[in-house]
Each structure stands twice: as C-alpha cells, then as structure tokens.
Residue, then its C-alpha position, 0 to 999 in steps of 0.5 A: m219148089l220149081p214146077s216139073q218140066p211137063l207142068l211148066h211146059t203145059a203152062v208155057f202152051a196154055l199161055t200161048v194158046l191163050q195169047a193166040l186167042a185173045s188176038n182172034t188170030f194166030i200163025a200155026a205151023v205144020y212140021e213133018h220130017a224123016v223119022i230116024l229109025p232103027k236099021a232093021a225094024i225086024k229085030p229088037v234094038s237095046p232100050d239104050d239105042a232106042l233112046a238114042l233114036m228117040n232122042s235124035n228125032m226129038d233134036i230134030l224136032e226141037g230145031a223146027i219148033k224153034e225156028a217155026a216159034q221165031q218165024g212167028a208160029h204160035i202152034i206147031v204141030t208135029p206128027e205123032d209118030g215123029i219121035y219113034g217112027w212106025r215100023f214095029t211088030r209086038e216084039t220091036i216096040y218094047p225098047y221105046l215104051e216104059d212101065i206104067p205102074d198098077p194105079v194102086v202102086n204109090w210110086i210116079p216114075c219121074i219124080d222117083p225114077t229109081s225105082t224103074t226107067c223114066l223116059k223123060e229122065k233119061l232123054s235128059l241124061t242122054t242130051q246132057k251126055s251128047q252135049k259135053p265134049p269129048 
C-alpha cells in the first residue's frame, strides 16, 4: 500500500528540513503572488468555481516552488491565503470550505470521498481534467 499524498509530502518536507539542519545552513525562498480572486467577492461563487480558482492559484504556487527548489531553496514560504484569497464575508467563504465531520463519526474524507467532497481529491480531479487535450 502506498502512503497517502499528505503523508508523502510531510515525509519529503521533513527529510528536506533534516538535510538542511544537518548541513547547519539552508537556503530559504519567500514567494508571494497576486492571488486570483473571484470577480465579485460580494456574491458567493459555486463550489466548482471556488475549486477552479484555488486550483489556478495552486498551479502558480507549484511553478514558483519548483523554480525555487531548482535554484537551491531548502525551505519555501508561501502566503497563508495564497490559495483562496482574503476578501470574504461569512456567506462568500462557504464554497471554499469542506465539511469536517464530528469526531464521533467514523469517516475520513480523503479515504472515502464519496460521503462528501474532499478538497484534495477534487483538486486532483480538476488538475487531471485541465491537463487532458480538448
């Protein structure tokens, strides 16, 4: 059984940090970009539009992270709101959120996404769809 994506990313990050600590030096990169936001943050967007916006921002961040890593960065810092933006009201933020079940519910969204939507799974599917030729 292959490890889950978050576990794999955490392991790679931990190994990178350990390598940087072992050498007593590291190269850090700080990246910020103009976040792609919905046209009007006053009205809520659809969940699909929210996922598309987040996916677009993640594509930008991924490119910047890869470039920084190729230039030798061991640690890359991105803005905390670099995926979804910051201009929201209580009503307009909902399409960007996913349900977190009560702890007594025996359900892990990313393992069993059929019970509800899982952001990671949806973004993965969105990426796959956008990479297919028309």
